[in-house]
C-alpha positions in Angstrom: 89.7 86.0 103.5 91.1 89.4 102.8 87.6 90.9 102.9 87.0 89.4 106.3 90.4 90.8 107.5 89.4 94.2 106.2 86.1 93.9 108.0 87.9 93.2 111.2 90.0 96.4 110.8 86.7 98.3 110.2 85.2 96.7 113.3 88.3 98.0 115.2 87.4 101.5 114.1 84.2 101.0 116.1 86.1 99.6 119.1 85.2 95.9 118.5 88.1 94.3 116.7 88.5 91.4 119.0 84.8 90.8 119.4 84.5 90.7 115.6 87.6 88.5 115.3 86.1 86.0 117.7 82.8 86.1 115.9 84.5 85.4 112.6 86.1 82.2 114.0 82.9 81.1 115.5 81.0 81.6 112.2 83.4 80.7 109.4 80.6 80.7 106.9 80.6 84.5 107.4 83.7 84.8 105.3 81.8 84.3 102.1 80.5 87.8 101.1 80.4 91.4 102.2 76.8 91.1 103.1 77.4 88.2 105.5 80.3 90.0 107.0 78.1 93.0 107.7 75.3 90.9 109.1 77.8 89.3 111.5 79.0 92.8 112.5 75.4 93.8 113.4 75.1 90.8 115.7 77.9 92.1 117.9 76.5 95.7 117.9 78.4 97.3 115.1 76.8 100.0 113.0 75.8 98.4 109.7 76.2 101.6 107.6 79.6 102.5 109.1 81.0 99.1 108.4 79.5 99.0 104.9 81.1 102.4 104.1 84.4 101.3 105.5 84.5 98.2 103.4 83.2 100.0 100.2 85.9 102.7 100.6 88.8 100.2 100.8 89.9 102.3 103.8 92.0 99.4 105.3 93.1 97.6 102.1 96.7 98.9 102.6 96.7 97.8 106.2 95.7 94.3 105.2 98.4 94.2 102.5 101.0 95.4 104.9 100.0 92.8 107.5 100.1 90.0 104.8 103.6 91.2 103.8 104.8 91.3 107.4 103.5 87.7 107.9 105.2 86.5 104.7 108.4 88.1 105.8 108.3 86.0 109.0 107.4 82.8 107.2 103.8 82.8 108.4 101.5 81.1 106.0 98.9 79.6 108.3 97.1 80.3 111.5 97.8 79.8 114.2 101.5 80.1 114.0 103.5 80.4 117.2 106.9 81.9 118.0 109.0 81.3 121.0 112.1 83.6 121.0 111.9 83.9 117.2 111.6 80.1 116.7 108.6 79.4 114.6 106.3 76.5 115.7 103.6 75.2 113.5 100.2 74.7 115.1 100.1 71.0 114.3 103.1 70.3 116.5 102.3 68.1 119.6 102.4 69.7 123.1 105.6 67.8 123.8 107.4 69.8 121.1 106.2 73.1 122.5 107.3 72.0 125.9 110.7 70.9 124.6 111.4 74.2 122.9 110.2 76.2 125.9 112.5 74.2 128.1 115.5 74.7 125.7 114.8 78.5 125.6 114.6 78.7 129.4 117.8 76.8 129.8 119.6 79.0 127.2 118.4 82.2 129.1 120.0 81.1 132.4 
C-alpha cells in the first residue's frame, strides 16, 4: 500500500494525483507491484519513465511517512474515515448515525 501511495504522489508531480487515486480504487489489483502501478499510470496518460524514476528515487517516501503519522495522530486506521467537527465516524456507521451527529453539531452551533 505504501508503494501505491508513493505512486499517487508521483502522479501528482505530473498533475494527475486524483485521476491516479481514482484509478487505484477501481483496479485494486494494481497495488501489487511497482510494474503494475506504472502500467496503471500509463493508462491515464502519465509518463512511464518519469513515474518509474520517481518511485525508484524514493522521492516521496518522507511524504508518505509524514501522512501516515498525521493519520495515526488523528486515530485514522482505515479508509474512509469521516470527521464532523473533529468527531471521528467510522465508515461502517449507518446513515442514521451520520445524520444524528450532523444534527447534534448543527444544534450546538446555533
